[in-house]
C-alpha positions as CSV (number, residue, x, y, z in Angstrom):
1,M,-29.0,-9.8,43.8
2,P,-29.2,-6.0,43.4
3,E,-33.0,-4.5,43.7
4,L,-34.6,-3.7,40.3
5,M,-35.5,0.1,40.0
6,D,-39.2,0.7,39.4
7,P,-40.0,2.0,35.9
8,R,-42.0,4.9,37.0
9,M,-39.2,5.9,39.5
10,R,-36.6,5.4,36.6
11,K,-38.7,7.6,34.5
12,Q,-38.9,10.2,37.2
13,V,-34.9,10.1,37.7
14,I,-34.6,10.6,33.8
15,E,-36.6,13.6,33.9
16,Y,-34.9,15.0,36.8
17,L,-31.4,14.4,35.4
18,S,-32.7,16.2,32.1
19,K,-33.9,19.1,34.0
20,K,-30.7,19.6,36.0
21,G,-28.7,19.1,32.8
22,Y,-26.8,16.0,33.6
23,N,-26.9,15.0,29.9
24,R,-24.2,12.2,30.1
25,T,-25.9,10.3,33.3
26,E,-29.1,10.6,31.6
27,A,-28.1,9.3,28.3
28,M,-26.3,6.3,30.1
29,L,-29.5,5.6,32.0
30,R,-32.0,5.7,28.9
31,N,-29.3,3.4,27.1
32,E,-29.5,0.8,30.1
33,S,-33.2,1.1,30.3
34,A,-33.6,0.5,26.5
35,T,-32.3,-3.3,27.1
36,Q,-34.7,-3.9,30.2
37,D,-38.1,-4.8,30.0
38,A,-41.0,-3.1,32.2
39,E,-40.0,-4.8,35.3
40,G,-36.3,-3.8,35.0
41,R,-34.9,-7.3,33.7
42,P,-32.6,-7.6,30.8
43,L,-34.2,-8.1,27.3
44,A,-33.2,-10.9,25.1
45,S,-31.6,-8.7,22.2
46,R,-29.7,-9.0,18.9
47,V,-26.1,-8.2,18.9
48,E,-26.8,-4.8,17.4
49,D,-28.9,-3.9,20.5
50,G,-26.0,-5.1,22.7
51,G,-24.5,-1.7,23.8
52,G,-20.9,-0.4,22.5
53,S,-20.0,-4.1,22.0
54,K,-21.9,-4.5,18.6
55,Y,-19.6,-2.6,16.8
56,G,-16.6,-4.8,17.9
57,K,-18.6,-8.2,17.3
58,G,-19.7,-6.6,13.9
59,L,-16.2,-5.5,12.9
60,E,-14.8,-8.8,13.8
61,L,-17.2,-10.8,11.9
62,T,-16.4,-8.9,8.8
63,R,-12.7,-9.2,9.2
64,V,-12.8,-12.9,9.8
65,W,-15.0,-13.2,6.5
66,I,-12.5,-11.1,4.6
67,E,-9.7,-12.8,5.5
68,G,-11.2,-16.2,4.5
69,N,-12.2,-15.0,1.0
70,L,-11.0,-15.6,-2.2
71,D,-7.6,-14.2,-2.8
72,I,-8.7,-12.2,-5.6
73,Y,-11.2,-10.2,-3.7
74,K,-9.1,-9.9,-0.5
75,P,-7.2,-6.7,-1.3
76,E,-10.0,-4.7,-2.1
77,L,-12.4,-6.0,0.5
78,R,-9.7,-5.1,3.1
79,R,-10.0,-1.5,2.2
80,V,-13.5,-1.6,3.4
81,L,-12.2,-2.3,7.2
82,W,-10.5,0.9,7.8
83,P,-13.6,3.2,7.3
84,L,-15.6,0.6,9.1
85,F,-13.0,0.7,12.2
86,V,-13.3,4.7,12.4
87,Y,-16.7,5.2,11.9
88,S,-17.6,2.4,14.7
89,F,-15.1,3.9,16.8
90,L,-16.5,7.3,16.7
91,N,-20.2,5.9,17.1
92,V,-18.9,4.0,20.2
93,V,-17.8,7.0,21.8
94,S,-21.0,9.3,20.7
95,E,-23.2,6.6,22.5
96,Y,-21.2,7.3,25.8
97,Y,-19.8,3.7,25.9
98,I,-16.6,5.0,27.3
99,Q,-15.0,1.7,28.5
100,E,-16.1,-0.2,25.2
101,A,-14.6,2.6,23.1
102,G,-11.3,2.1,24.5
103,N,-11.4,-1.6,24.3
104,F,-12.6,-1.6,20.8
105,F,-9.8,0.8,19.8
106,N,-7.0,-1.2,21.3
107,A,-8.4,-4.4,19.9
108,F,-8.4,-3.4,16.1
109,K,-5.5,-0.6,15.9
110,G,-2.9,-3.0,15.2
111,Y,-4.6,-3.7,11.8
112,F,-4.1,-0.2,10.6
113,E,-0.8,0.9,12.3
114,D,1.2,0.5,9.0
115,E,-1.1,2.7,6.8
116,H,-2.8,5.1,9.1
117,P,-0.5,5.9,11.8
118,D,-1.3,9.6,12.0
119,D,-4.9,9.2,12.0
120,L,-4.7,6.5,14.8
121,R,-2.7,9.1,16.7
122,L,-5.5,11.5,16.4
123,L,-8.1,9.5,17.0
124,Q,-6.5,7.6,20.3
125,P,-7.3,10.9,22.5
126,I,-11.0,10.6,21.7
127,G,-12.8,9.2,24.5
128,L,-16.1,11.3,25.2
129,P,-18.6,12.6,23.2
130,E,-17.4,16.0,23.7
131,H,-14.2,15.0,22.0
132,V,-16.0,14.0,18.9
133,A,-17.6,17.3,18.7
134,D,-14.4,19.2,19.2
135,S,-11.9,16.9,17.1
136,E,-10.7,17.9,13.6
137,I,-10.1,14.4,12.6
138,A,-13.9,13.4,13.9
139,K,-15.1,16.3,12.1
140,I,-13.4,15.3,8.7
141,Y,-14.9,11.8,8.7
142,R,-18.3,12.2,10.2
143,G,-19.0,15.6,8.1
144,N,-17.6,13.7,4.9
145,K,-18.7,10.1,3.1
146,Y,-15.7,7.8,2.8
147,R,-15.3,7.1,-1.2
148,L,-14.6,3.4,-2.0
149,R,-14.6,1.7,-5.3
150,L,-15.3,-2.2,-5.2
151,S,-16.1,-4.4,-7.9
152,S,-19.7,-5.5,-8.5
153,V,-19.0,-9.2,-7.4
154,A,-17.1,-8.2,-4.1
155,F,-19.5,-5.9,-3.0
156,F,-22.5,-8.2,-3.7
157,N,-21.0,-10.8,-1.6
158,L,-20.1,-8.6,1.0
159,I,-23.7,-7.3,1.3
160,Q,-25.1,-10.6,1.1
161,F,-22.8,-11.9,4.1
162,L,-23.7,-8.9,6.3
163,E,-27.7,-9.3,5.6
164,T,-27.2,-13.3,6.2
165,N,-25.6,-12.7,9.5
166,D,-27.6,-9.4,10.5
167,K,-28.4,-10.9,14.1
168,L,-24.5,-11.6,14.7
169,G,-23.6,-7.8,13.8
170,G,-24.0,-7.6,10.1
171,S,-26.8,-5.2,10.3
172,V,-24.5,-2.8,12.3
173,M,-22.1,-2.9,9.6
174,V,-24.5,-2.3,6.8
175,M,-25.8,1.0,8.8
176,I,-22.3,2.5,8.5
177,L,-21.9,1.3,4.8
178,Q,-25.3,3.1,4.1
179,T,-24.7,6.3,6.5
180,H,-21.2,7.1,6.2
181,M,-19.7,5.6,3.0
182,N,-19.9,6.3,-0.7
183,I,-19.0,3.0,-2.5
184,V,-19.2,2.7,-6.0
185,T,-19.3,-0.5,-7.7
186,V,-17.8,-1.4,-11.0
187,E,-18.0,-4.0,-13.7
188,R,-14.7,-5.8,-14.6
189,A,-15.2,-5.0,-18.3
190,A,-15.8,-1.6,-17.8
191,D,-12.7,-1.0,-15.4
192,E,-9.1,-2.0,-16.2
193,S,-8.2,-1.6,-12.9
194,H,-10.8,-4.2,-11.5
195,S,-9.8,-6.5,-14.5
196,L,-9.2,-10.3,-13.7
197,A,-5.6,-9.8,-14.5
198,R,-4.9,-6.7,-12.3
199,M,-7.0,-8.4,-9.3
200,L,-4.9,-11.4,-9.8
201,G,-1.6,-9.5,-9.7
202,R,-2.9,-7.5,-6.5
203,A,-3.4,-10.7,-4.9
204,K,0.2,-11.7,-5.2
205,E,1.5,-8.4,-3.9
206,A,3.0,-7.9,-0.4
207,E,1.3,-4.5,0.3
208,N,-2.2,-3.2,-0.3
209,F,-2.1,0.4,-1.7
210,P,-5.1,2.6,-1.2
211,A,-7.2,3.1,-4.7
212,E,-6.9,6.2,-6.6
213,D,-10.2,7.2,-6.0
214,E,-10.6,6.0,-2.0
215,G,-11.1,8.0,0.7
216,I,-11.9,11.8,1.6
217,P,-10.8,14.4,-0.6
218,G,-8.0,16.5,0.9
219,H,-7.5,13.9,3.5
220,N,-7.4,10.4,2.6
221,A,-6.0,8.9,-0.8
222,G,-8.2,10.0,-3.3
223,S,-9.7,12.7,-5.8
224,A,-7.6,15.2,-7.5
225,N,-10.1,17.7,-6.2
226,V,-8.8,20.0,-3.5
227,D,-12.3,20.6,-2.1
228,R,-13.3,17.6,0.2
229,H,-16.9,19.1,0.0
230,T,-17.3,18.9,-3.7
231,T,-19.7,16.5,-5.4
232,S,-18.2,17.2,-8.8
233,N,-15.6,15.5,-10.7
234,I,-14.9,18.7,-12.9
235,L,-11.7,19.6,-12.4
236,T,-9.8,23.2,-13.1
237,R,-8.5,23.1,-16.6
238,L,-4.7,23.3,-16.7
239,K,-2.6,25.2,-19.2
240,L,0.5,22.9,-19.6
241,G,1.9,23.9,-22.7
242,P,5.2,25.9,-23.1
243,L,5.5,29.6,-22.0
244,P,5.7,31.4,-25.2
245,M,8.9,33.1,-26.0
246,E,9.2,37.0,-26.0
247,Q,8.8,38.0,-29.5
248,E,12.1,40.2,-29.7
249,L,13.9,37.3,-28.0
250,L,12.6,34.8,-30.6
251,E,13.8,36.9,-33.5
252,D,17.2,37.4,-32.0
253,V,17.5,33.7,-31.3
254,Q,16.4,32.9,-35.0
255,A,19.0,35.3,-36.5
256,E,21.7,33.8,-34.4
257,L,20.7,30.2,-35.3
258,E,20.7,31.3,-39.3
259,E,24.2,32.7,-38.8
260,E,25.3,29.7,-37.1
261,D,24.0,27.5,-39.6
262,A,25.8,29.6,-42.1
263,K,29.1,29.1,-40.4
264,N,28.7,25.4,-39.5
265,P,26.5,23.7,-42.0
266,P,24.8,20.5,-40.2
267,A,26.1,17.1,-41.4
268,E,24.6,15.1,-44.0
269,G,21.2,13.4,-42.5
270,Q,21.5,16.2,-39.5
271,S,18.7,18.8,-39.0
272,S,19.8,22.5,-39.2
273,L,19.5,24.5,-36.0
274,V,16.7,26.6,-37.4
275,Q,14.8,23.4,-38.3
276,E,15.3,22.1,-34.7
277,F,14.3,25.4,-33.3
278,E,11.1,25.4,-35.1
279,R,10.3,22.0,-34.5
280,H,10.8,21.7,-30.6
281,I,11.8,24.9,-29.1
282,K,10.0,27.5,-30.7
283,R,7.1,29.1,-28.4
284,E,4.1,30.5,-29.7
285,E,0.5,31.5,-27.7
286,S,-2.0,28.8,-27.7
287,E,-5.0,27.8,-25.6
288,D,-3.1,25.2,-23.9
289,A,0.0,27.1,-22.6
290,P,-0.1,30.3,-20.1
291,A,0.2,33.7,-21.7
292,R,3.3,35.7,-21.2
293,T,1.5,38.2,-19.3
294,D,0.6,35.7,-16.7
295,I,4.3,35.3,-15.7
296,P,6.2,38.7,-15.6
297,L,9.8,38.2,-16.4
298,P,12.4,40.9,-17.0
299,P,13.3,41.9,-20.6
300,S,15.5,39.5,-22.2
301,K,19.3,40.1,-22.1
302,V,22.2,38.9,-24.7
303,R,22.7,36.2,-22.0
304,D,19.2,35.1,-22.7
305,V,19.7,34.8,-26.4
306,A,22.9,32.8,-25.9
307,L,21.2,30.3,-23.7
308,E,18.2,29.5,-26.1
309,V,20.8,29.3,-28.8
310,Q,22.8,26.7,-26.7
311,K,19.7,24.8,-25.5
312,V,18.9,24.3,-29.4
313,K,22.4,23.1,-30.2
314,E,22.3,20.6,-27.2
315,N,18.8,19.3,-28.0
316,R,19.7,18.5,-31.6
317,D,22.9,16.8,-30.6
318,R,22.0,15.2,-27.3
319,F,22.0,11.1,-26.8
320,K,18.4,10.3,-27.6
321,I,16.3,7.9,-25.1
322,E,13.5,6.7,-26.6
323,G,12.4,4.1,-23.9
324,R,12.3,0.5,-23.9
325,T,12.8,-1.6,-27.6
326,G,11.8,-5.1,-27.5
327,G,11.8,-5.1,-23.7
328,V,15.5,-3.8,-23.4
329,G,15.9,-0.6,-21.7
330,P,18.3,2.2,-23.0
331,A,21.9,2.3,-22.1
332,V,21.9,5.1,-19.6
333,S,25.4,6.3,-18.5
334,V,25.8,7.6,-14.8
335,V,28.9,9.5,-13.6
336,M,29.0,9.3,-9.6
337,F,30.8,12.0,-7.6
338,T,31.5,10.8,-4.0
339,F,32.5,13.0,-1.1
340,H,34.8,11.2,1.4
341,N,35.6,12.2,5.2
342,T,32.5,14.2,5.5
343,Y,31.6,12.5,8.9
344,E,28.0,12.7,8.1
345,G,28.3,16.6,7.9
346,I,26.7,16.9,4.2
347,N,22.9,17.8,4.3
348,C,22.2,18.4,0.7
349,I,23.9,18.6,-2.8
350,D,23.4,20.4,-6.1
351,V,25.2,20.2,-9.6
352,S,25.0,23.4,-11.8
353,G,23.2,23.4,-14.8
354,D,26.7,23.7,-16.9
355,N,27.9,20.7,-15.0
356,L,31.0,22.4,-14.0
357,L,30.2,23.2,-10.2
358,I,28.7,21.2,-7.2
359,A,27.7,22.8,-4.3
360,A,27.3,20.9,-0.7
361,G,25.4,22.4,2.1
362,M,26.7,21.4,5.5
363,A,25.5,20.7,9.1
364,D,28.3,23.3,10.2
365,H,26.1,26.2,9.0
366,Y,28.3,26.8,5.7
367,I,28.3,26.0,2.0
368,Q,31.2,24.6,0.1
369,V,31.4,24.9,-3.8
370,W,34.0,23.0,-6.0
371,S,34.9,22.7,-9.5
372,L,33.8,19.3,-11.0
373,K,36.7,19.5,-13.3
374,G,39.2,20.2,-10.5
375,D,40.0,24.0,-11.5
376,A,40.5,26.6,-8.9
377,L,37.9,29.0,-8.4
378,E,38.8,32.4,-9.4
379,S,37.0,35.5,-7.8
380,A,35.7,38.8,-9.4
381,F,37.6,40.7,-6.4
382,P,41.0,42.1,-7.4
383,N,44.0,40.6,-5.6
384,V,42.3,37.5,-4.8
385,A,43.7,34.3,-5.2
386,P,42.1,31.4,-7.0
387,E,41.1,28.5,-4.7
388,A,40.4,24.8,-5.0
389,S,37.0,25.5,-3.2
390,R,34.9,28.2,-1.8
391,K,33.2,28.4,1.1
392,L,30.3,30.5,1.8
393,I,29.6,31.5,5.2
394,G,26.3,33.4,6.5
395,H,23.8,31.1,7.9
396,S,23.4,30.4,11.6
397,G,22.1,27.0,11.4
398,P,22.6,23.7,9.3
399,V,21.9,24.2,5.6
400,Y,19.3,22.2,4.4
401,A,19.2,22.9,0.6
402,V,21.0,24.5,-2.1
403,S,20.1,25.5,-5.7
404,F,22.2,26.7,-8.8
405,S,20.3,29.4,-10.8
406,P,19.6,28.1,-14.7
407,G,22.6,27.9,-16.8
408,I,24.0,25.7,-19.5
409,A,27.5,25.0,-20.8
410,G,28.4,27.8,-23.4
411,P,31.0,28.0,-26.1
412,T,34.3,29.3,-25.5
413,E,35.6,32.1,-27.5
414,A,37.7,30.1,-29.5
415,S,34.8,27.7,-30.8
416,S,32.6,30.3,-31.2
417,G,34.7,32.6,-33.4
418,Y,33.7,35.7,-31.4
419,S,36.2,37.6,-29.3
420,Q,33.5,38.3,-26.5
421,V,31.3,35.6,-25.6
422,P,28.2,36.3,-23.3
423,T,28.5,33.7,-20.3
424,T,25.7,31.2,-19.8
425,N,27.0,29.8,-16.6
426,P,25.2,29.8,-13.3
427,V,25.4,33.3,-11.7
428,H,23.7,32.8,-8.3
429,L,23.1,29.9,-5.6
430,L,20.4,30.0,-3.3
431,S,20.6,28.4,0.1
432,C,18.1,27.5,3.0
433,S,18.9,27.0,6.5
434,M,17.6,26.1,10.0
435,D,17.7,29.7,10.7
436,K,14.6,30.4,8.8
437,T,16.3,32.4,6.3
438,I,17.3,32.1,2.4
439,R,20.5,33.6,1.2
440,L,21.3,34.5,-2.3
441,W,25.0,34.3,-3.2
442,D,27.1,35.7,-6.0
443,L,29.2,33.0,-8.0
444,E,31.6,35.7,-9.3
445,M,32.5,37.4,-6.0
446,W,31.7,34.3,-3.6
447,T,29.8,36.9,-1.2
448,C,26.0,36.9,0.0
449,L,23.8,39.6,-1.7
450,V,20.3,39.2,-0.1
451,V,19.0,37.5,2.8
452,Y,15.2,36.6,2.4
453,K,12.9,36.3,5.7
454,G,9.6,35.3,6.1
455,H,9.1,31.8,7.0
456,D,8.4,30.9,10.4
457,G,10.4,27.9,10.7
458,P,13.4,25.9,9.3
459,V,13.3,26.1,5.7
460,W,13.7,22.6,4.1
461,D,14.0,22.9,0.5
462,I,14.5,25.4,-2.3
463,Q,14.3,25.5,-6.3
464,W,15.0,28.2,-9.0
465,G,12.1,28.6,-11.4
466,P,12.8,27.4,-15.0
467,Y,13.6,30.9,-16.3
468,G,15.2,32.1,-13.2
469,H,14.1,35.3,-11.3
470,Y,11.5,33.6,-9.2
471,F,12.0,30.7,-6.8
472,L,10.2,28.7,-4.4
473,T,10.7,27.5,-0.8
474,G,9.1,24.9,1.7
475,S,9.3,24.9,5.5
476,R,8.3,23.7,8.6
477,D,5.7,26.2,9.1
478,R,3.3,24.3,6.7
479,T,3.7,26.8,3.9
480,A,5.5,27.0,0.5
481,R,6.4,30.7,-0.9
482,L,7.1,32.0,-3.9
483,W,9.8,34.5,-4.0
484,S,11.1,36.9,-6.7
485,Q,15.0,37.6,-6.9
486,D,14.4,41.5,-6.7
487,Q,12.1,41.5,-3.8
488,I,12.9,40.8,-0.1
489,V,9.3,39.9,0.6
490,Y,7.6,36.9,-0.9
491,L,5.0,37.0,-3.7
492,R,2.7,34.2,-2.7
493,L,1.9,32.2,0.3
494,F,0.7,28.5,-0.4
495,A,-0.9,27.2,2.7
496,G,-2.9,24.1,2.9
497,H,-0.8,21.3,4.2
498,E,-1.3,19.7,7.5
499,Q,2.2,19.0,8.1
500,D,5.8,20.3,6.9
501,V,6.3,21.2,3.5
502,D,9.4,19.0,2.8
503,C,10.0,19.3,-1.0
504,V,9.0,21.7,-3.9
505,A,9.0,22.0,-7.4
506,F,8.3,24.0,-10.5
507,H,6.3,23.2,-13.7
508,P,8.6,23.7,-16.9
509,N,6.1,26.6,-18.1
510,S,6.6,28.2,-14.4
511,A,2.9,28.7,-14.2
512,Y,2.3,26.0,-11.5
513,V,4.3,24.9,-8.6
514,F,4.2,21.6,-6.5
515,T,4.6,20.9,-2.9
516,G,5.1,17.8,-1.1
517,S,4.6,17.3,2.6
518,S,5.0,15.0,5.7
519,D,1.1,14.7,5.6
520,K,1.6,12.3,2.5
521,N,0.0,14.5,0.0
522,V,1.2,16.2,-3.1
523,R,-0.4,19.7,-3.9
524,M,-0.2,21.6,-7.2
525,W,-0.7,25.3,-7.0
526,Q,-1.5,28.0,-9.5
527,V,1.3,30.8,-9.5
528,T,-1.1,33.6,-10.6
529,N,-3.2,33.6,-7.9
530,G,-2.0,30.9,-5.2
531,V,-4.9,29.0,-5.8
532,P,-4.7,24.9,-5.3
533,V,-5.7,23.3,-8.4
534,R,-4.8,19.7,-7.9
535,L,-4.3,17.3,-4.8
536,F,-2.6,14.0,-5.2
537,T,-3.1,11.7,-2.4
538,G,-1.9,8.0,-2.5
539,H,1.4,7.8,-0.9
540,T,1.7,5.7,2.2
541,G,5.2,7.6,3.5
542,N,6.4,11.2,3.8
543,I,7.1,13.0,0.6
544,T,10.7,13.1,-0.2
545,S,11.2,14.4,-3.7
546,L,9.5,15.9,-6.6
547,A,10.0,16.4,-10.4
548,C,7.8,17.6,-13.3
549,S,8.6,16.0,-16.7
550,P,10.1,18.6,-19.6
551,S,6.7,18.0,-21.5
552,G,4.9,19.4,-18.6
553,K,2.1,16.6,-18.5
554,I,3.4,14.1,-15.8
555,L,4.6,14.7,-12.1
556,A,6.9,12.1,-10.4
557,S,6.8,12.0,-6.7
558,A,8.9,9.9,-4.2
559,D,8.4,8.8,-0.7
560,D,10.4,7.4,2.3
561,Q,8.8,4.1,1.8
562,G,11.0,3.4,-1.6
563,T,7.6,4.2,-3.8
564,I,7.6,6.4,-7.0
565,I,4.3,7.6,-8.2
566,L,3.5,9.1,-11.5
567,W,0.6,11.6,-12.0
568,D,-1.2,12.7,-15.2
569,L,-1.5,16.0,-14.3
570,G,-4.5,17.1,-16.5
571,P,-7.1,14.4,-15.5
572,G,-5.6,14.2,-11.9
573,K,-5.0,10.5,-12.5
574,L,-2.5,8.3,-11.1
575,L,-0.4,6.4,-13.7
576,K,1.3,3.7,-11.9
577,R,3.6,2.9,-8.9
578,M,7.3,2.0,-9.0
579,R,9.3,0.0,-6.5
580,G,12.7,-0.9,-6.1
581,H,14.4,1.3,-3.5
582,A,14.6,0.2,0.3
583,K,13.0,2.0,2.6
584,G,14.4,5.3,4.0
585,G,13.8,8.1,1.5
586,I,14.3,8.7,-2.2
587,W,15.9,12.1,-2.1
588,S,16.2,13.0,-5.7
589,L,14.3,12.7,-9.1
590,S,15.3,13.7,-12.8
591,W,13.7,13.3,-16.1
592,S,15.4,12.5,-19.3
593,A,15.0,15.4,-22.0
594,E,12.2,13.3,-23.9
595,S,9.9,12.6,-20.6
596,T,10.5,8.9,-21.2
597,V,12.9,8.0,-18.5
598,I,13.4,8.8,-14.8
599,V,16.3,8.4,-12.6
600,S,16.3,8.4,-8.8
601,G,18.6,8.2,-6.1
602,G,18.1,7.7,-2.1
603,S,19.5,6.5,1.2
604,D,19.7,3.1,-0.1
605,G,23.0,3.8,-1.8
606,T,21.6,3.1,-5.2
607,V,21.0,5.1,-8.3
608,R,18.0,3.5,-10.5
609,V,16.7,4.0,-14.0
610,W,12.9,3.9,-14.8
611,D,11.0,3.2,-17.9
612,V,7.9,5.8,-17.8
613,A,5.9,3.6,-20.3
614,E,5.2,0.4,-18.8
615,P,6.6,-2.5,-20.8
616,G,4.1,-4.9,-22.5
617,N,5.5,-8.2,-20.9
618,A,6.2,-7.5,-17.3
619,A,7.0,-11.2,-16.3
620,G,10.5,-12.6,-16.4
621,Q,12.6,-9.7,-18.0
622,G,15.8,-8.6,-16.9
623,K,18.8,-10.8,-15.5
624,V,21.8,-10.1,-13.1
625,I,24.8,-8.5,-15.1
626,G,27.3,-7.7,-12.1
627,E,28.3,-7.3,-8.8
628,G,28.4,-4.2,-6.6
629,G,29.6,-3.1,-3.4
630,A,26.1,-2.2,-2.0
631,G,24.0,-4.9,-3.9
632,T,23.6,-6.3,-7.3
633,K,23.6,-4.2,-10.6
634,I,20.3,-5.4,-12.4
635,D,19.1,-5.0,-15.9
636,G,15.5,-3.6,-16.2
637,G,12.4,-5.7,-15.3
638,A,14.4,-8.4,-13.3
639,S,12.2,-11.4,-12.6
640,A,10.5,-11.2,-8.5
641,A,13.2,-13.4,-7.3
642,Q,16.2,-11.6,-8.8
643,G,14.8,-8.3,-8.2
644,S,14.0,-8.8,-4.5
645,A,17.8,-10.0,-4.0
646,A,19.2,-7.1,-5.9
647,A,17.3,-4.5,-4.3
648,G,20.2,-2.8,-3.1
649,T,20.6,-3.8,0.3
650,K,21.4,-6.8,2.3
651,K,19.1,-6.6,4.8
652,K,17.4,-9.9,6.2
653,G,13.8,-10.2,6.5
654,K,11.3,-8.7,4.2
655,E,12.5,-8.3,0.9
656,T,12.4,-5.0,-1.4
657,V,10.2,-5.4,-4.2
658,V,11.4,-4.1,-7.6
659,T,8.8,-3.5,-10.3
660,P,9.1,-4.5,-14.0
661,D,9.6,-0.9,-15.0
662,Q,13.0,-0.5,-13.6
663,I,15.5,-0.5,-16.4
664,S,18.8,-0.7,-14.2
665,A,20.1,-0.3,-10.9
666,F,23.3,1.2,-10.3
667,P,24.6,0.3,-6.4
668,T,27.4,2.1,-4.7
669,K,29.5,1.0,-1.7
670,K,28.1,2.9,1.1
671,S,27.2,6.3,-0.4
672,P,23.8,7.7,0.1
673,V,22.9,9.2,-3.2
674,Y,21.7,12.9,-2.3
675,K,21.4,14.2,-6.1
676,V,20.9,12.6,-9.3
677,K,20.1,14.9,-12.4
678,F,20.0,14.2,-16.4
679,T,21.9,16.6,-18.2
680,R,20.7,18.3,-21.1
681,M,22.6,15.7,-23.4
682,N,21.0,12.9,-21.4
683,L,23.6,11.8,-19.4
684,V,23.1,11.2,-15.4
685,V,25.4,13.0,-12.9
686,A,24.9,11.6,-9.4
687,S,26.4,12.7,-6.0
688,G,26.6,11.3,-2.6
689,A,28.7,11.2,0.3
690,Y,30.5,7.8,1.6
691,T,29.6,6.6,5.0
692,P,31.9,3.9,6.4
């Protein structure tokens, strides 16, 4: 048996180590002395006094109790385990229990790998107190309290259990709850999300998603505030109304509509074009809308008048989609354009606003443009023969995104009665590439007009603004940038994401932009000053697509785990999650003109139609109505068993969950869907590439 150190000698050794600056050895000796009596013998102590292992025993005690709890409380109680794990691990390392820290991390990391792989990867190298002080992830967690919402019954039962078992490790967990967590308790009657029906529903779900107000703002799923240090729930007030129309343009459009009504009077029961304009399209100054001076745009031209007139016509004559009626979804039609023999060479697809052109960005560094009607494409250059398609060459790397400038199908000379009709078709095409550049192409001469440079990495996505002139890009350099068509230098830099900015989108009034990232967050930025105004954190996968509703009030975001989330922009609240796509990526989203229906397409080879308003009776709706090549076409809200079988794939094992807000699904044979788009007439155009 080793000889015990004399207490006086131990004290002298500690003083010597402190004087010489051997802080780590001093701390280890002090920890060892704290568990020994005056003669150096081990003390009979409680588990929380037993070194680094106390955290592991306390966390395992809590985990076993939660797994044995009632099913209705399990989902919310499981949310407690992740912050307990993180703060316990950081405490073990900070207290110099180096070996115990490694054992603790390896013992519990498996429970969190599916939901928190990125944080686990950042936490794993931490092995010394110096690492805790220098690590960014440790600073975020230790510098902020982790927010969590629990029902009062669940929280009371948890605390009662931990206090009853304080000598077995419960007091250690209570200490973490008090020191590092901000737990808000709610009553069932006061919070709909914790009602008995919702809790029973979550108990049946296979996956346990984070709550809307959970975590650390700016890092974990939680508040829409962009400042993680804020203690206020007051968000920046947004101006989500439509941008007011230029006065001169408004007068010209109104005069054109009056003339059109005189030439072609509306049918019986149909509103006139002027009435439609006054009801839906006309834009005036209001407190809820940005000022015209906030978003400088070039003076309007004859083409702009023709565009607005045509928008009014299509708004009046479109197929109306009002959402579900008695549990039955609207009959949405989809036309699918499929590319064959591409040999996986297509990276992206876009369809023009007039539905006449389709462009594909290639892995072989070029863009190919076709006519959807099969017509030859003419050139404005003299003596250049029309061609079936046009190849745009200029990039030195794979093309990752293409975007047509705003346009709309206009009247022909014969139908308008005029000898010269201003064109309303798209006139430009934007493309971005791995070569870090953006190119602007002319669709009349089929040549490159401008090369924009500024990003410090491959540019993943690009989108025109709703009024043209401005466009937005997202890149691997973790930034998004706002550009103007007539300037080669970017106007705004949006920085804040921790990883690549993979997808971007504009708000309909052009006053705000949205960015989605591999850090699983969606950010909303104000264009006028480049300041972030909302942060949406609830996805469990990388963000793959964004789309804002025409009403300007709701944002839809999709990820590579097959989930679509709807966000209410004003209060920054999560409205609901929609599931149905298999994992692999939802690559495109589009809204109907009424903002009542969403269509989505992705890597699972299906086009799916969703109801924005959740149906009142979600159980047992829908039925199998037809077979498809890659799956079963289902009518909205199929029952759980039918929906899982009709998820668009035939893979074995874990089935894909289909939520009842799905109206219908259109499977392809073996064609991942790159692009889906609602036309202004509320028809759906989709496109993909066949992969045998």
